[in-house]
C-alpha positions as CSV (number, residue, x, y, z in Angstrom):
1,M,5.9,11.9,-11.2
2,I,7.4,9.8,-8.0
3,D,9.8,7.1,-9.0
4,L,8.6,3.6,-7.9
5,G,12.0,2.4,-7.5
6,Q,13.0,4.8,-4.8
7,G,12.3,4.2,-1.1
8,W,12.1,6.7,1.5
9,R,11.6,7.5,5.5
10,T,9.4,8.3,7.8
11,E,9.5,9.2,11.2
12,R,10.1,5.8,12.7
13,L,10.1,3.8,9.4
14,D,12.5,2.9,6.2
15,L,10.2,2.2,3.4
16,E,12.1,-0.3,0.6
17,P,10.8,-1.0,-2.7
18,L,9.6,-4.0,-3.3
19,A,11.6,-7.0,-4.3
20,V,11.6,-10.6,-4.6
21,T,14.1,-10.7,-1.9
22,H,11.9,-9.9,1.2
23,A,9.4,-12.8,0.1
24,A,11.4,-14.7,2.9
25,E,11.2,-12.6,5.6
26,L,7.6,-11.2,4.9
27,A,5.7,-14.8,4.6
28,P,5.7,-16.1,8.2
29,L,4.6,-11.9,8.6
30,L,1.6,-12.2,6.4
31,D,0.7,-16.1,6.8
32,D,-2.1,-15.1,9.3
33,P,-5.6,-15.9,7.7
34,R,-7.4,-13.1,9.6
35,L,-5.3,-10.4,7.6
36,H,-7.3,-11.5,4.7
37,E,-10.9,-11.0,6.7
38,F,-11.9,-8.1,4.7
39,T,-9.8,-8.4,1.4
40,G,-10.5,-12.2,0.5
41,G,-7.8,-14.5,-0.9
42,E,-5.4,-16.5,1.9
43,P,-2.2,-16.7,2.9
44,V,0.0,-18.2,0.3
45,D,3.8,-19.6,1.0
46,A,6.7,-18.1,0.5
47,A,7.2,-19.6,-2.8
48,A,4.1,-18.2,-4.1
49,L,5.3,-14.9,-2.8
50,A,8.0,-14.8,-4.3
51,D,6.4,-15.8,-7.9
52,R,3.7,-12.6,-6.9
53,Y,6.7,-10.1,-6.1
54,R,8.8,-10.9,-8.5
55,R,6.3,-9.7,-11.2
56,L,5.6,-6.8,-8.8
57,E,9.2,-5.3,-8.8
58,R,9.2,-5.1,-12.7
59,R,7.2,-2.0,-11.7
60,R,4.5,-1.7,-14.6
61,S,1.9,-4.3,-15.4
62,P,1.7,-6.7,-18.2
63,E,0.5,-4.4,-20.4
64,G,2.4,-1.5,-19.4
65,D,-0.6,0.8,-18.4
66,Q,-0.3,0.7,-15.2
67,G,2.6,1.4,-13.0
68,W,3.2,-0.7,-9.8
69,G,4.9,0.9,-6.4
70,N,5.5,-1.4,-3.5
71,W,7.3,-1.2,-0.4
72,V,8.1,-3.2,2.7
73,M,7.1,-1.0,5.9
74,R,10.5,-1.8,7.8
75,V,10.5,-0.5,12.0
76,R,14.0,1.7,11.9
77,A,14.6,0.9,15.7
78,S,14.7,-2.8,15.3
79,G,15.5,-3.4,11.1
80,R,12.3,-5.9,11.3
81,A,9.2,-6.0,8.4
82,V,6.4,-5.2,9.6
83,G,4.2,-4.9,6.4
84,T,3.6,-3.2,3.1
85,V,2.0,-0.7,1.6
86,Q,1.2,0.1,-2.8
87,A,0.2,2.1,-5.1
88,T,-1.0,1.4,-8.3
89,L,-1.1,4.4,-10.7
90,P,-2.1,4.7,-14.4
91,A,1.2,4.7,-17.0
92,A,0.0,7.5,-18.6
93,G,-0.3,9.8,-15.7
94,P,-2.4,12.0,-12.9
95,A,-4.4,13.3,-15.7
96,A,-5.3,9.4,-16.7
97,G,-7.0,8.4,-13.3
98,P,-6.4,8.1,-9.8
99,A,-3.4,6.6,-8.0
100,E,-5.0,3.6,-5.5
101,V,-3.2,3.2,-2.4
102,A,-3.7,0.1,-0.1
103,W,-1.8,-1.3,3.0
104,V,-1.1,-4.8,4.8
105,L,0.7,-4.9,8.6
106,A,1.0,-7.8,10.3
107,R,-0.9,-8.7,13.5
108,E,1.8,-8.1,15.9
109,A,2.6,-4.9,14.2
110,Q,-0.8,-3.3,14.4
111,G,-2.4,-1.0,16.8
112,R,1.2,1.3,16.7
113,G,0.8,3.7,13.8
114,Y,2.7,2.2,11.3
115,A,0.4,1.6,8.7
116,K,-0.8,5.0,9.2
117,E,2.4,6.8,9.4
118,A,3.1,4.6,6.0
119,A,-0.2,5.8,4.3
120,R,0.0,9.2,5.5
121,S,3.2,9.7,3.8
122,L,2.7,7.6,0.5
123,V,-0.1,9.9,-0.2
124,T,1.6,13.2,0.8
125,R,4.5,12.2,-1.8
126,L,1.6,11.4,-4.6
127,Q,-0.5,14.2,-3.8
128,A,2.9,16.6,-4.2
129,A,3.4,14.5,-7.6
130,G,0.0,15.7,-8.8
131,W,-2.2,12.6,-8.7
132,T,-5.8,12.1,-6.9
133,V,-5.6,9.3,-4.2
134,I,-7.7,6.5,-3.3
135,A,-8.2,3.7,-1.4
136,H,-10.9,0.5,-1.5
137,I,-12.4,-0.3,1.7
138,H,-14.2,-3.0,3.2
139,P,-17.3,-1.1,5.5
140,G,-16.4,-3.5,8.8
141,H,-12.6,-3.3,8.1
142,L,-12.8,0.0,11.1
143,A,-8.8,-0.4,11.4
144,S,-8.6,0.4,7.7
145,Q,-10.6,3.5,7.9
146,G,-8.5,5.0,10.4
147,V,-5.8,4.3,8.3
148,A,-7.0,5.7,5.2
149,R,-8.3,8.7,7.3
150,A,-4.9,9.7,9.2
151,A,-3.8,9.4,5.8
152,G,-6.6,12.4,4.7
153,L,-8.6,10.4,2.6
154,S,-12.4,11.2,3.1
155,P,-15.1,8.3,2.1
156,T,-17.4,8.8,-1.1
157,R,-20.8,7.4,-1.8
158,D,-18.8,5.5,-4.2
159,V,-19.2,1.5,-3.4
160,Q,-17.8,-1.3,-5.7
161,D,-17.3,-5.1,-4.9
162,G,-18.7,-3.9,-1.8
163,E,-15.8,-1.8,-0.9
164,L,-16.6,1.9,0.1
165,R,-13.9,4.5,-2.2
166,W,-12.0,6.7,0.2
167,S,-10.3,9.9,-1.7
168,S,-8.4,12.5,-1.5
169,S,-7.5,15.3,-4.1
170,P,-3.9,16.3,-5.1
171,A,-1.9,18.6,-3.2
172,A,-2.8,22.6,-4.6
173,P,0.1,24.0,-6.9
């Protein structure tokens, strides 16, 4: 099983478990309406982000049926946070359904491969723990499709709420 409260390192990034204290640092980075172009919603202020992060840092849904993994992507060389990556897992384990992953990267950090690096690492960790991994991506969001492809996900024909489901199988035993 993957430890949702544990961070890890990739070649250039430190992935830190998300905490309410990250809200002040991330709010200005995520305060860009263009980040919501394909996902809906709108930017929120640091206080609202702190409220959201307070719920997420519990690492479990209120009903207890999902595990919530949320990590801050931090560039090791500069120490700067650049975005987040997340996984939602059925609490009953891999046999109960797929792990759903998502990512968001600050606009000024895009185009450097950080989202691909973090997503690839997360998907690999989840697959090694026995999970099938999925992501839901708007058909027009080409950058996110590139991240999914780099992480080993492939598009399916399943569309839900206007988003295409991308999927990968668990690692072979």
